[in-house]
MOPAC internal coordinates of N, CA, C and O (Angstrom, degrees):
PM7 1SCF
backbone

  N    0.0000 0     0.00 0     0.00 0    0    0    0
  C    1.4474 1     0.00 0     0.00 0    1    0    0
  C    1.5214 1   111.11 1     0.00 0    2    1    0
  O    1.2310 1   120.39 1   140.31 1    3    2    1
  N    1.3059 1   116.86 1   -39.69 1    3    2    1
  C    1.4596 1   118.52 1  -176.94 1    5    3    2
  C    1.5197 1   111.38 1   -65.28 1    6    5    3
  O    1.2310 1   119.90 1   147.57 1    7    6    5
  N    1.3285 1   117.80 1   -32.43 1    7    6    5
  C    1.4648 1   120.33 1   177.46 1    9    7    6
  C    1.5315 1   110.18 1   -65.31 1   10    9    7
  O    1.2310 1   120.35 1   135.18 1   11   10    9
  N    1.3294 1   116.94 1   -44.82 1   11   10    9
  C    1.4584 1   120.84 1   178.35 1   13   11   10
  C    1.5252 1   111.03 1   -64.02 1   14   13   11
  O    1.2310 1   120.49 1   140.35 1   15   14   13
  N    1.3292 1   116.68 1   -39.65 1   15   14   13
  C    1.4582 1   120.65 1   179.58 1   17   15   14
  C    1.5294 1   110.93 1   -65.91 1   18   17   15
  O    1.2310 1   120.12 1   139.52 1   19   18   17
  N    1.3322 1   117.37 1   -40.48 1   19   18   17
  C    1.4618 1   120.71 1   178.16 1   21   19   18
  C    1.5261 1   111.58 1   -61.62 1   22   21   19
  O    1.2310 1   120.22 1   142.33 1   23   22   21
  N    1.3271 1   117.18 1   -37.67 1   23   22   21
  C    1.4651 1   120.59 1   177.92 1   25   23   22
  C    1.5289 1   110.09 1   -65.06 1   26   25   23
  O    1.2310 1   120.18 1   139.94 1   27   26   25
  N    1.3321 1   117.26 1   -40.06 1   27   26   25
  C    1.4637 1   120.39 1   177.28 1   29   27   26
  C    1.5212 1   111.23 1   -60.32 1   30   29   27
  O    1.2310 1   120.34 1   138.16 1   31   30   29
  N    1.3107 1   116.96 1   -41.84 1   31   30   29
  C    1.4619 1   120.76 1   178.76 1   33   31   30
  C    1.5282 1   111.70 1   -67.19 1   34   33   31
  O    1.2310 1   120.38 1   136.26 1   35   34   33
  N    1.3254 1   116.88 1   -43.74 1   35   34   33
  C    1.4706 1   120.95 1  -179.87 1   37   35   34
  C    1.5202 1   112.00 1   -61.78 1   38   37   35
  O    1.2310 1   120.17 1   145.79 1   39   38   37
  N    1.3240 1   117.27 1   -34.21 1   39   38   37
  C    1.4630 1   121.13 1  -178.49 1   41   39   38
  C    1.5255 1   112.88 1   -84.36 1   42   41   39
  O    1.2310 1   120.08 1  -179.19 1   43   42   41
  N    1.3110 1   117.45 1     0.81 1   43   42   41
  C    1.4664 1   119.96 1   177.89 1   45   43   42
  C    1.5174 1   112.55 1    63.62 1   46   45   43
  O    1.2310 1   120.58 1  -136.98 1   47   46   45
  N    1.3209 1   116.50 1    43.02 1   47   46   45
  C    1.4565 1   121.44 1  -177.67 1   49   47   46
  C    1.5209 1   112.30 1   -63.01 1   50   49   47
  O    1.2310 1   120.24 1   149.28 1   51   50   49
  N    1.3336 1   117.14 1   -30.72 1   51   50   49
  C    1.4638 1   121.15 1   179.36 1   53   51   50
  C    1.5151 1   110.06 1  -149.93 1   54   53   51
  O    1.2310 1   121.94 1   -15.13 1   55   54   53
  N    1.3193 1   113.90 1   164.87 1   55   54   53
  C    1.4603 1   122.55 1   171.55 1   57   55   54
  C    1.5180 1   107.26 1  -118.08 1   58   57   55
  O    1.2310 1   120.32 1   -41.59 1   59   58   57
  N    1.3109 1   117.00 1   138.41 1   59   58   57
  C    1.4611 1   120.13 1   175.87 1   61   59   58
  C    1.5225 1   109.05 1   -81.00 1   62   61   59
  O    1.2310 1   121.16 1   -52.88 1   63   62   61
  N    1.3376 1   115.38 1   127.12 1   63   62   61
  C    1.4598 1   121.55 1  -179.89 1   65   63   62
  C    1.5277 1   108.74 1  -131.93 1   66   65   63
  O    1.2310 1   120.32 1   -24.35 1   67   66   65
  N    1.3393 1   116.99 1   155.65 1   67   66   65
  C    1.4664 1   118.66 1   176.72 1   69   67   66
  C    1.5281 1   110.82 1   -63.85 1   70   69   67
  O    1.2310 1   121.10 1   -36.17 1   71   70   69
  N    1.3161 1   115.51 1   143.83 1   71   70   69
  C    1.4615 1   120.22 1   179.88 1   73   71   70
  C    1.5250 1   110.16 1   -79.03 1   74   73   71
  O    1.2310 1   120.98 1   -43.11 1   75   74   73
  N    1.3351 1   115.74 1   136.89 1   75   74   73
  C    1.4607 1   121.21 1   174.90 1   77   75   74
  C    1.5165 1   108.89 1  -119.65 1   78   77   75
  O    1.2310 1   120.75 1   -14.94 1   79   78   77
  N    1.3021 1   116.18 1   165.06 1   79   78   77
  C    1.4725 1   121.12 1  -174.40 1   81   79   78
  C    1.5268 1   113.00 1   -70.94 1   82   81   79
  O    1.2310 1   119.66 1   155.69 1   83   82   81
  N    1.3449 1   118.26 1   -24.31 1   83   82   81
  C    1.4675 1   120.73 1  -175.55 1   85   83   82
  C    1.5339 1   113.53 1   -89.75 1   86   85   83
  O    1.2310 1   119.33 1  -178.14 1   87   86   85
  N    1.3217 1   118.87 1     1.86 1   87   86   85
  C    1.4612 1   121.30 1  -179.96 1   89   87   86
  C    1.5321 1   110.81 1   -80.49 1   90   89   87
  O    1.2310 1   121.14 1   -46.29 1   91   90   89
  N    1.3236 1   115.43 1   133.71 1   91   90   89
  C    1.4646 1   121.60 1   173.87 1   93   91   90
  C    1.5228 1   106.84 1   -92.51 1   94   93   91
  O    1.2310 1   120.48 1   -81.91 1   95   94   93
  N    1.3255 1   116.68 1    98.09 1   95   94   93
  C    1.4621 1   120.85 1  -175.20 1   97   95   94
  C    1.5188 1   111.65 1   -81.54 1   98   97   95
  O    1.2310 1   121.07 1   -45.63 1   99   98   97
  N    1.3303 1   115.56 1   134.37 1   99   98   97
  C    1.4550 1   120.66 1   170.87 1  101   99   98
  C    1.5168 1   107.53 1  -101.00 1  102  101   99
  O    1.2310 1   120.84 1   -29.05 1  103  102  101
  N    1.3024 1   116.01 1   150.95 1  103  102  101
  C    1.4547 1   120.54 1   177.64 1  105  103  102
  C    1.5177 1   110.65 1   -84.35 1  106  105  103
  O    1.2310 1   120.72 1     6.58 1  107  106  105
  N    1.2968 1   116.23 1  -173.42 1  107  106  105
  C    1.4537 1   121.27 1   178.60 1  109  107  106
  C    1.5288 1   108.23 1  -151.51 1  110  109  107
  O    1.2310 1   121.02 1   -17.76 1  111  110  109
  N    1.3160 1   115.65 1   162.24 1  111  110  109
  C    1.4619 1   119.29 1   178.69 1  113  111  110
  C    1.5190 1   109.61 1  -156.94 1  114  113  111
  O    1.2310 1   121.53 1   -17.53 1  115  114  113
  N    1.3136 1   114.68 1   162.47 1  115  114  113
  C    1.4536 1   121.73 1   173.93 1  117  115  114
  C    1.5183 1   108.29 1   -97.89 1  118  117  115
  O    1.2310 1   120.21 1   -45.13 1  119  118  117
  N    1.3177 1   117.21 1   134.87 1  119  118  117
  C    1.4608 1   123.13 1   175.51 1  121  119  118
  C    1.5262 1   106.78 1  -110.85 1  122  121  119
  O    1.2310 1   120.70 1   -56.50 1  123  122  121
  N    1.3205 1   116.26 1   123.50 1  123  122  121
  C    1.4612 1   121.82 1  -177.90 1  125  123  122
  C    1.5213 1   109.93 1  -108.92 1  126  125  123
  O    1.2310 1   120.78 1   -38.82 1  127  126  125
  N    1.3157 1   116.12 1   141.18 1  127  126  125
  C    1.4492 1   119.28 1   174.07 1  129  127  126
  C    1.5209 1   109.96 1  -151.64 1  130  129  127
  O    1.2310 1   121.46 1   -13.55 1  131  130  129
  N    1.3175 1   114.80 1   166.45 1  131  130  129
  C    1.4582 1   122.30 1  -174.96 1  133  131  130
  C    1.5248 1   109.04 1  -109.51 1  134  133  131
  O    1.2310 1   120.28 1   -53.45 1  135  134  133
  N    1.3217 1   117.06 1   126.55 1  135  134  133
  C    1.4636 1   121.73 1   172.87 1  137  135  134
  C    1.5196 1   106.97 1   -91.02 1  138  137  135
  O    1.2310 1   120.72 1   -51.39 1  139  138  137
  N    1.3204 1   116.23 1   128.61 1  139  138  137
  C    1.4577 1   120.79 1  -176.39 1  141  139  138
  C    1.5312 1   110.70 1  -113.11 1  142  141  139
  O    1.2310 1   121.51 1   -27.16 1  143  142  141
  N    1.3161 1   114.72 1   152.84 1  143  142  141
  C    1.4621 1   121.89 1   174.96 1  145  143  142
  C    1.5314 1   108.19 1   -78.16 1  146  145  143
  O    1.2310 1   119.70 1   -13.70 1  147  146  145
  N    1.3296 1   118.18 1   166.30 1  147  146  145
  C    1.4750 1   120.39 1   179.14 1  149  147  146
  C    1.5226 1   113.75 1   -56.69 1  150  149  147
  O    1.2310 1   119.81 1   152.48 1  151  150  149
  N    1.3355 1   117.96 1   -27.52 1  151  150  149
  C    1.4626 1   119.79 1  -179.68 1  153  151  150
  C    1.5291 1   112.59 1   -84.44 1  154  153  151
  O    1.2310 1   120.21 1   179.84 1  155  154  153
  N    1.3467 1   117.21 1    -0.16 1  155  154  153
  C    1.4592 1   121.19 1   177.54 1  157  155  154
  C    1.5169 1   115.08 1    95.84 1  158  157  155
  O    1.2310 1   120.07 1   170.18 1  159  158  157
  N    1.3162 1   117.47 1    -9.82 1  159  158  157
  C    1.4642 1   119.22 1   178.62 1  161  159  158
  C    1.5375 1   109.96 1   -75.53 1  162  161  159
  O    1.2310 1   120.88 1   -20.22 1  163  162  161
  N    1.3090 1   115.93 1   159.78 1  163  162  161
  C    1.4671 1   120.85 1  -176.83 1  165  163  162
  C    1.5256 1   109.93 1   -74.97 1  166  165  163
  O    1.2310 1   121.20 1   -54.14 1  167  166  165
  N    1.3214 1   115.31 1   125.86 1  167  166  165
  C    1.4623 1   121.57 1   176.36 1  169  167  166
  C    1.5218 1   109.64 1   -87.50 1  170  169  167
  O    1.2310 1   120.64 1   123.55 1  171  170  169
  N    1.3476 1   116.38 1   -56.45 1  171  170  169
  C    1.4584 1   121.44 1   175.92 1  173  171  170
  C    1.5271 1   109.77 1  -165.89 1  174  173  171
  O    1.2310 1   121.26 1   -10.77 1  175  174  173
  N    1.3133 1   115.20 1   169.23 1  175  174  173
  C    1.4557 1   121.94 1   179.94 1  177  175  174
  C    1.5294 1   108.66 1  -101.71 1  178  177  175
  O    1.2310 1   120.48 1   -37.75 1  179  178  177
  N    1.3174 1   116.68 1   142.25 1  179  178  177
  C    1.4603 1   120.79 1  -179.55 1  181  179  178
  C    1.5235 1   109.77 1  -125.15 1  182  181  179
  O    1.2310 1   121.47 1   -26.12 1  183  182  181
  N    1.3123 1   114.79 1   153.88 1  183  182  181
  C    1.4602 1   121.38 1   176.20 1  185  183  182
  C    1.5213 1   107.85 1  -132.47 1  186  185  183
  O    1.2310 1   121.03 1   -38.21 1  187  186  185
  N    1.3188 1   115.63 1   141.79 1  187  186  185
  C    1.4647 1   121.25 1   176.88 1  189  187  186
  C    1.5195 1   107.70 1  -131.21 1  190  189  187
  O    1.2310 1   120.98 1   -45.29 1  191  190  189
  N    1.3161 1   115.73 1   134.71 1  191  190  189
  C    1.4561 1   121.26 1   179.54 1  193  191  190
  C    1.5222 1   108.42 1   -98.42 1  194  193  191
  O    1.2310 1   120.23 1   -54.08 1  195  194  193
  N    1.3400 1   117.16 1   125.92 1  195  194  193
  C    1.4619 1   120.16 1  -177.24 1  197  195  194
  C    1.5244 1   111.19 1  -134.51 1  198  197  195
  O    1.2310 1   120.76 1   -40.46 1  199  198  197
  N    1.3311 1   116.15 1   139.54 1  199  198  197
  C    1.4692 1   119.22 1   169.67 1  201  199  198
  C    1.5212 1   108.88 1   -73.54 1  202  201  199
  O    1.2310 1   120.57 1   -33.87 1  203  202  201
  N    1.2978 1   116.51 1   146.13 1  203  202  201
  C    1.4661 1   120.52 1   177.93 1  205  203  202
  C    1.5185 1   108.63 1   -81.55 1  206  205  203
  O    1.2310 1   120.76 1   -57.33 1  207  206  205
  N    1.3248 1   116.14 1   122.67 1  207  206  205
  C    1.4526 1   120.36 1  -176.76 1  209  207  206
  C    1.5080 1   114.46 1   -98.55 1  210  209  207
  O    1.2310 1   119.33 1  -171.98 1  211  210  209
  N    1.3172 1   118.89 1     8.02 1  211  210  209
  C    1.4571 1   119.31 1  -174.53 1  213  211  210
  C    1.5212 1   113.29 1   -89.81 1  214  213  211
  O    1.2310 1   119.62 1  -161.48 1  215  214  213
  N    1.3251 1   118.32 1    18.52 1  215  214  213
  C    1.4575 1   121.67 1   173.10 1  217  215  214
  C    1.5306 1   110.44 1   -89.62 1  218  217  215
  O    1.2310 1   120.70 1  -170.72 1  219  218  217
  N    1.3410 1   116.27 1     9.28 1  219  218  217
  C    1.4550 1   120.49 1   178.86 1  221  219  218
  C    1.5232 1   109.35 1   -68.01 1  222  221  219
  O    1.2310 1   121.05 1   -29.86 1  223  222  221
  N    1.3282 1   115.59 1   150.14 1  223  222  221
  C    1.4572 1   120.77 1  -178.39 1  225  223  222
  C    1.5268 1   110.01 1  -118.91 1  226  225  223
  O    1.2310 1   119.88 1   -50.17 1  227  226  225
  N    1.3492 1   117.83 1   129.83 1  227  226  225
  C    1.4627 1   120.11 1   179.15 1  229  227  226
  C    1.5283 1   110.82 1   -55.81 1  230  229  227
  O    1.2310 1   121.12 1   -43.28 1  231  230  229
  N    1.3405 1   115.46 1   136.72 1  231  230  229
  C    1.4557 1   121.01 1   179.73 1  233  231  230
  C    1.5140 1   113.95 1    86.93 1  234  233  231
  O    1.2310 1   119.84 1   166.01 1  235  234  233
  N    1.3348 1   117.91 1   -13.99 1  235  234  233
  C    1.4708 1   120.41 1  -179.99 1  237  235  234
  C    1.5197 1   109.94 1  -112.82 1  238  237  235
  O    1.2310 1   120.10 1   119.33 1  239  238  237
  N    1.3094 1   117.42 1   -60.67 1  239  238  237
  C    1.4664 1   121.01 1  -178.72 1  241  239  238
  C    1.5264 1   111.42 1  -141.04 1  242  241  239
  O    1.2310 1   120.16 1  -148.53 1  243  242  241
  N    1.3058 1   117.30 1    31.47 1  243  242  241
  C    1.4568 1   121.98 1  -170.94 1  245  243  242
  C    1.5225 1   113.58 1   -71.95 1  246  245  243
  O    1.2310 1   119.69 1   146.18 1  247  246  245
  N    1.3199 1   118.20 1   -33.82 1  247  246  245
  C    1.4610 1   120.57 1  -174.95 1  249  247  246
  C    1.5206 1   113.12 1   -98.10 1  250  249  247
  O    1.2310 1   119.71 1  -172.48 1  251  250  249
  N    1.3306 1   118.17 1     7.52 1  251  250  249
  C    1.4512 1   120.79 1   178.73 1  253  251  250
  C    1.5245 1   110.32 1   -79.28 1  254  253  251
  O    1.2310 1   120.95 1   -36.51 1  255  254  253
  N    1.3213 1   115.80 1   143.49 1  255  254  253
  C    1.4497 1   121.87 1   177.30 1  257  255  254
  C    1.5163 1   108.24 1  -109.06 1  258  257  255
  O    1.2310 1   120.49 1   -47.52 1  259  258  257
  N    1.3225 1   116.67 1   132.48 1  259  258  257
  C    1.4531 1   120.24 1  -176.50 1  261  259  258
  C    1.5214 1   112.66 1  -104.76 1  262  261  259
  O    1.2310 1   119.30 1   177.39 1  263  262  261
  N    1.3046 1   118.93 1    -2.61 1  263  262  261
  C    1.4575 1   120.89 1  -178.98 1  265  263  262
  C    1.5296 1   109.46 1  -137.16 1  266  265  263
  O    1.2310 1   119.82 1   -84.65 1  267  266  265
  N    1.3286 1   117.94 1    95.35 1  267  266  265
  C    1.4669 1   119.85 1  -179.45 1  269  267  266
  C    1.5241 1   110.68 1   -66.86 1  270  269  267
  O    1.2310 1   120.73 1   -46.14 1  271  270  269
  N    1.3039 1   116.21 1   133.86 1  271  270  269
  C    1.4563 1   121.47 1  -178.37 1  273  271  270
  C    1.5184 1   109.29 1  -132.27 1  274  273  271
  O    1.2310 1   120.64 1   -20.39 1  275  274  273
  N    1.3080 1   116.39 1   159.61 1  275  274  273
  C    1.4529 1   121.83 1   176.33 1  277  275  274
  C    1.5239 1   108.38 1   -73.51 1  278  277  275
  O    1.2310 1   120.78 1   -46.01 1  279  278  277
  N    1.3024 1   116.12 1   133.99 1  279  278  277
  C    1.4649 1   120.59 1   178.94 1  281  279  278
  C    1.5267 1   110.04 1   -82.25 1  282  281  279
  O    1.2310 1   120.25 1   -34.73 1  283  282  281
  N    1.3344 1   117.12 1   145.27 1  283  282  281
  C    1.4747 1   120.01 1   179.01 1  285  283  282
  C    1.5304 1   112.65 1   -56.81 1  286  285  283
  O    1.2310 1   120.20 1   147.01 1  287  286  285
  N    1.3284 1   117.22 1   -32.99 1  287  286  285
  C    1.4695 1   120.94 1   179.17 1  289  287  286
  C    1.5230 1   110.57 1   -61.56 1  290  289  287
  O    1.2310 1   120.45 1   140.61 1  291  290  289
  N    1.3267 1   116.74 1   -39.39 1  291  290  289
  C    1.4586 1   120.87 1   179.03 1  293  291  290
  C    1.5243 1   110.85 1   -64.57 1  294  293  291
  O    1.2310 1   120.37 1   137.41 1  295  294  293
  N    1.3233 1   116.89 1   -42.59 1  295  294  293
  C    1.4690 1   120.13 1   178.13 1  297  295  294
  C    1.5208 1   111.59 1   -63.21 1  298  297  295
  O    1.2310 1   120.63 1   137.62 1  299  298  297
  N    1.3223 1   116.41 1   -42.38 1  299  298  297
  C    1.4707 1   119.81 1   178.88 1  301  299  298
  C    1.5263 1   110.82 1   -62.72 1  302  301  299
  O    1.2310 1   120.26 1   141.10 1  303  302  301
  N    1.3277 1   117.12 1   -38.90 1  303  302  301
  C    1.4632 1   121.02 1   178.82 1  305  303  302
  C    1.5249 1   110.71 1   -63.79 1  306  305  303
  O    1.2310 1   120.34 1   134.15 1  307  306  305
  N    1.3213 1   116.95 1   -45.85 1  307  306  305
  C    1.4643 1   120.71 1  -179.64 1  309  307  306
  C    1.5269 1   110.56 1   -63.83 1  310  309  307
  O    1.2310 1   120.38 1   137.86 1  311  310  309
  N    1.3279 1   116.89 1   -42.14 1  311  310  309
  C    1.4689 1   119.63 1   177.80 1  313  311  310
  C    1.5284 1   111.45 1   -63.92 1  314  313  311
  O    1.2310 1   120.17 1   139.82 1  315  314  313
  N    1.3281 1   117.29 1   -40.18 1  315  314  313
  C    1.4670 1   120.93 1   178.41 1  317  315  314
  C    1.5260 1   110.76 1   -64.47 1  318  317  315
  O    1.2310 1   120.17 1   138.52 1  319  318  317
  N    1.3374 1   117.29 1   -41.48 1  319  318  317
  C    1.4680 1   120.45 1   177.64 1  321  319  318
  C    1.5299 1   110.96 1   -64.89 1  322  321  319
  O    1.2310 1   120.46 1   139.89 1  323  322  321
  N    1.3187 1   116.72 1   -40.11 1  323  322  321
  C    1.4634 1   120.56 1   179.78 1  325  323  322
  C    1.5255 1   110.91 1   -62.24 1  326  325  323
  O    1.2310 1   120.99 1   138.08 1  327  326  325
  N    1.3126 1   115.71 1   -41.92 1  327  326  325
  C    1.4683 1   119.44 1   178.52 1  329  327  326
  C    1.5240 1   110.86 1   -67.38 1  330  329  327
  O    1.2310 1   120.47 1   135.80 1  331  330  329
  N    1.3307 1   116.71 1   -44.20 1  331  330  329
  C    1.4659 1   121.52 1  -177.81 1  333  331  330
  C    1.5299 1   112.35 1   -62.61 1  334  333  331
  O    1.2310 1   120.36 1   139.31 1  335  334  333
  N    1.3306 1   116.92 1   -40.69 1  335  334  333
  C    1.4595 1   120.70 1  -176.22 1  337  335  334
  C    1.5268 1   113.22 1   -98.26 1  338  337  335
  O    1.2310 1   119.80 1  -177.58 1  339  338  337
  N    1.3420 1   117.98 1     2.42 1  339  338  337
  C    1.4540 1   121.33 1   178.04 1  341  339  338
  C    1.5184 1   113.96 1    69.84 1  342  341  339
  O    1.2310 1   120.37 1  -152.61 1  343  342  341
  N    1.3171 1   116.91 1    27.39 1  343  342  341
  C    1.4630 1   120.78 1   179.06 1  345  343  342
  C    1.5181 1   110.04 1   -71.95 1  346  345  343
  O    1.2310 1   120.56 1   -33.69 1  347  346  345
  N    1.3094 1   116.53 1   146.31 1  347  346  345
  C    1.4680 1   119.15 1   174.81 1  349  347  346
  C    1.5291 1   108.35 1   -86.14 1  350  349  347
  O    1.2310 1   121.08 1   -35.01 1  351  350  349
  N    1.3063 1   115.54 1   144.99 1  351  350  349
  C    1.4570 1   121.21 1  -179.85 1  353  351  350
  C    1.5170 1   110.25 1  -115.84 1  354  353  351
  O    1.2310 1   121.06 1   -33.79 1  355  354  353
  N    1.3148 1   115.59 1   146.21 1  355  354  353
  C    1.4622 1   121.14 1   176.04 1  357  355  354
  C    1.5085 1   108.41 1  -133.55 1  358  357  355
  O    1.2310 1   121.30 1   -30.59 1  359  358  357
  N    1.3088 1   115.11 1   149.41 1  359  358  357
  C    1.4585 1   120.70 1   176.96 1  361  359  358
  C    1.5171 1   108.46 1  -100.36 1  362  361  359
  O    1.2310 1   120.89 1   -38.00 1  363  362  361
  N    1.3150 1   115.91 1   142.00 1  363  362  361
  C    1.4509 1   121.22 1  -179.91 1  365  363  362
  C    1.5158 1   108.58 1  -133.40 1  366  365  363
  O    1.2310 1   120.51 1   -50.45 1  367  366  365
  N    1.3139 1   116.64 1   129.55 1  367  366  365
  C    1.4552 1   121.29 1   176.87 1  369  367  366
  C    1.5252 1   107.52 1  -103.51 1  370  369  367
  O    1.2310 1   120.60 1   -70.35 1  371  370  369
  N    1.3164 1   116.45 1   109.65 1  371  370  369
  C    1.4533 1   121.76 1  -178.12 1  373  371  370
  C    1.5147 1   108.56 1   -88.54 1  374  373  371
  O    1.2310 1   120.54 1   -53.22 1  375  374  373
  N    1.3118 1   116.58 1   126.78 1  375  374  373
  C    1.4576 1   120.99 1  -176.82 1  377  375  374
  C    1.5252 1   111.57 1   -67.32 1  378  377  375
  O    1.2310 1   120.05 1   131.00 1  379  378  377
  N    1.3061 1   117.52 1   -49.00 1  379  378  377
  C    1.4642 1   121.68 1   178.85 1  381  379  378
  C    1.5214 1   108.85 1  -139.64 1  382  381  379
  O    1.2310 1   120.62 1   -63.34 1  383  382  381
  N    1.3209 1   116.43 1   116.66 1  383  382  381
  C    1.4564 1   121.06 1   179.16 1  385  383  382
  C    1.5188 1   108.52 1  -115.85 1  386  385  383
  O    1.2310 1   120.69 1   -39.27 1  387  386  385
  N    1.3209 1   116.29 1   140.73 1  387  386  385
  C    1.4577 1   121.47 1  -179.74 1  389  387  386
  C    1.5170 1   108.92 1  -128.95 1  390  389  387
  O    1.2310 1   121.42 1   -45.51 1  391  390  389
  N    1.3215 1   114.89 1   134.49 1  391  390  389
  C    1.4496 1   120.18 1   172.46 1  393  391  390
  C    1.5146 1   107.31 1   -86.05 1  394  393  391
  O    1.2310 1   120.55 1   -51.07 1  395  394  393
  N    1.3143 1   116.56 1   128.93 1  395  394  393
  C    1.4563 1   120.47 1  -178.68 1  397  395  394
  C    1.5198 1   109.54 1   -98.29 1  398  397  395
  O    1.2310 1   121.13 1  -119.42 1  399  398  397
  N    1.3104 1   115.45 1    60.58 1  399  398  397
  C    1.4534 1   120.53 1   177.08 1  401  399  398
  C    1.5186 1   110.41 1   -84.67 1  402  401  399
  O    1.2310 1   121.05 1   -22.91 1  403  402  401
  N    1.3012 1   115.60 1   157.09 1  403  402  401
  C    1.4547 1   120.83 1   178.51 1  405  403  402
  C    1.5263 1   108.92 1  -103.63 1  406  405  403
  O    1.2310 1   120.50 1   -55.10 1  407  406  405
  N    1.3129 1   116.64 1   124.90 1  407  406  405
  C    1.4553 1   120.91 1   178.16 1  409  407  406
  C    1.5222 1   109.11 1   -81.78 1  410  409  407
  O    1.2310 1   120.90 1   -45.19 1  411  410  409
  N    1.3227 1   115.88 1   134.81 1  411  410  409
  C    1.4619 1   119.88 1   179.66 1  413  411  410
  C    1.5236 1   111.54 1   -91.84 1  414  413  411
  O    1.2310 1   120.53 1   166.85 1  415  414  413
  N    1.3196 1   116.58 1   -13.15 1  415  414  413
  C    1.4605 1   121.52 1   178.89 1  417  415  414
  C    1.5200 1   108.28 1  -127.65 1  418  417  415
  O    1.2310 1   121.01 1   -22.40 1  419  418  417
  N    1.3128 1   115.68 1   157.60 1  419  418  417
  C    1.4614 1   119.62 1   175.44 1  421  419  418
  C    1.5205 1   109.04 1   -74.32 1  422  421  419
  O    1.2310 1   120.71 1   -51.74 1  423  422  421
  N    1.3160 1   116.24 1   128.26 1  423  422  421
  C    1.4571 1   122.31 1   178.49 1  425  423  422
  C    1.5271 1   107.16 1  -119.25 1  426  425  423
  O    1.2310 1   121.11 1   -53.16 1  427  426  425
  N    1.3235 1   115.48 1   126.84 1  427  426  425
  C    1.4545 1   121.51 1  -178.37 1  429  427  426
  C    1.5184 1   109.49 1  -117.52 1  430  429  427
  O    1.2310 1   121.03 1   -42.83 1  431  430  429
  N    1.3260 1   115.64 1   137.17 1  431  430  429
  C    1.4591 1   121.92 1  -177.10 1  433  431  430
  C    1.5273 1   108.44 1  -130.71 1  434  433  431
  O    1.2310 1   121.03 1   -33.84 1  435  434  433
  N    1.3211 1   115.64 1   146.16 1  435  434  433
  C    1.4632 1   119.44 1   175.49 1  437  435  434
  C    1.5265 1   108.77 1   -67.47 1  438  437  435
  O    1.2310 1   120.20 1   -23.37 1  439  438  437
  N    1.3031 1   117.23 1   156.63 1  439  438  437
  C    1.4605 1   120.69 1   177.60 1  441  439  438
  C    1.5265 1   109.37 1   -69.01 1  442  441  439
  O    1.2310 1   120.40 1   -35.95 1  443  442  441
  N    1.3310 1   116.84 1   144.05 1  443  442  441
  C    1.4667 1   120.23 1  -179.31 1  445  443  442
  C    1.5227 1   112.36 1   -60.84 1  446  445  443
  O    1.2310 1   121.19 1   -44.16 1  447  446  445
  N    1.3157 1   115.32 1   135.84 1  447  446  445
  C    1.4590 1   121.41 1   178.84 1  449  447  446
  C    1.5282 1   109.35 1   -60.52 1  450  449  447
  O    1.2310 1   120.95 1   -50.08 1  451  450  449
  N    1.3074 1   115.79 1   129.92 1  451  450  449
  C    1.4567 1   120.85 1  -179.12 1  453  451  450
  C    1.5138 1   114.00 1    87.06 1  454  453  451
  O    1.2310 1   119.87 1   171.19 1  455  454  453
  N    1.3350 1   117.86 1    -8.81 1  455  454  453
  C    1.4566 1   121.56 1  -178.97 1  457  455  454
  C    1.5312 1   111.03 1  -129.18 1  458  457  455
  O    1.2310 1   120.28 1  -150.89 1  459  458  457
  N    1.3184 1   117.06 1    29.11 1  459  458  457
  C    1.4616 1   120.57 1   179.31 1  461  459  458
  C    1.5210 1   110.00 1   -68.92 1  462  461  459
  O    1.2310 1   121.12 1   -36.02 1  463  462  461
  N    1.3229 1   115.46 1   143.98 1  463  462  461
  C    1.4539 1   121.63 1   178.01 1  465  463  462
  C    1.5310 1   108.71 1   -67.81 1  466  465  463
  O    1.2310 1   120.21 1   -55.12 1  467  466  465
  N    1.3246 1   117.20 1   124.88 1  467  466  465
  C    1.4634 1   122.10 1  -176.66 1  469  467  466
  C    1.5289 1   111.59 1   -64.13 1  470  469  467
  O    1.2310 1   119.94 1   145.48 1  471  470  469
  N    1.3268 1   117.73 1   -34.52 1  471  470  469
  C    1.4588 1   121.46 1  -176.98 1  473  471  470
  C    1.5296 1   112.69 1   -82.61 1  474  473  471
  O    1.2310 1   120.13 1   156.11 1  475  474  473
  N    1.3338 1   117.36 1   -23.89 1  475  474  473
  C    1.4663 1   121.99 1  -178.28 1  477  475  474
  C    1.5294 1   110.49 1  -134.52 1  478  477  475
  O    1.2310 1   118.99 1  -114.74 1  479  478  477
  N    1.3198 1   119.53 1    65.26 1  479  478  477
  C    1.4740 1   121.05 1  -175.06 1  481  479  478
  C    1.5285 1   113.86 1   -68.54 1  482  481  479
  O    1.2310 1   119.57 1   159.34 1  483  482  481
  N    1.3245 1   118.43 1   -20.66 1  483  482  481
  C    1.4700 1   120.06 1  -178.81 1  485  483  482
  C    1.5324 1   112.39 1   -96.64 1  486  485  483
  O    1.2310 1   119.73 1   179.18 1  487  486  485
  N    1.3166 1   118.12 1    -0.82 1  487  486  485
  C    1.4692 1   120.94 1   178.01 1  489  487  486
  C    1.5331 1   110.34 1   -74.68 1  490  489  487
  O    1.2310 1   120.98 1   -15.76 1  491  490  489
  N    1.3204 1   115.72 1   164.24 1  491  490  489
  C    1.4548 1   122.12 1   176.64 1  493  491  490
  C    1.5197 1   109.18 1  -121.69 1  494  493  491
  O    1.2310 1   120.61 1   -16.54 1  495  494  493
  N    1.3354 1   116.45 1   163.46 1  495  494  493
  C    1.4545 1   122.26 1  -178.93 1  497  495  494
  C    1.5253 1   109.42 1   -91.46 1  498  497  495
  O    1.2310 1   120.10 1   -56.60 1  499  498  497
  N    1.3123 1   117.42 1   123.40 1  499  498  497
  C    1.4639 1   121.61 1   172.96 1  501  499  498
  C    1.5111 1   106.74 1   -96.75 1  502  501  499
  O    1.2310 1   120.34 1   -66.33 1  503  502  501
  N    1.3264 1   116.96 1   113.67 1  503  502  501
  C    1.4749 1   121.30 1  -176.41 1  505  503  502
  C    1.5060 1   110.88 1   -77.51 1  506  505  503
  O    1.2310 1   120.10 1   180.00 1  507  506  505

């Protein structure tokens, strides 16, 4: 977890700012999963840090998506083109990937549990 957290800090994922009363804070959590080898044995353990997006309110921001992902249709199209044109395919496992989207609104998140800044424990993360 600390390796993943260090990458988040190096990439400037957030800035610590003082908390104000008008901020709508979202929580955060660690998601853990197991990467397995083709034979089913455990290859390694992975952790992903995610803001909780379920603080959305119907009629205000309910249909907004905060994490752009590749659609299965797009993958099927690329695979079909690769087969049709005889392209070679390779698999790549990216250790840490970041979407460089631009937020149109200020989003504030609580500091991750266990990784609070010692000098500013009451500050919040501005994404």
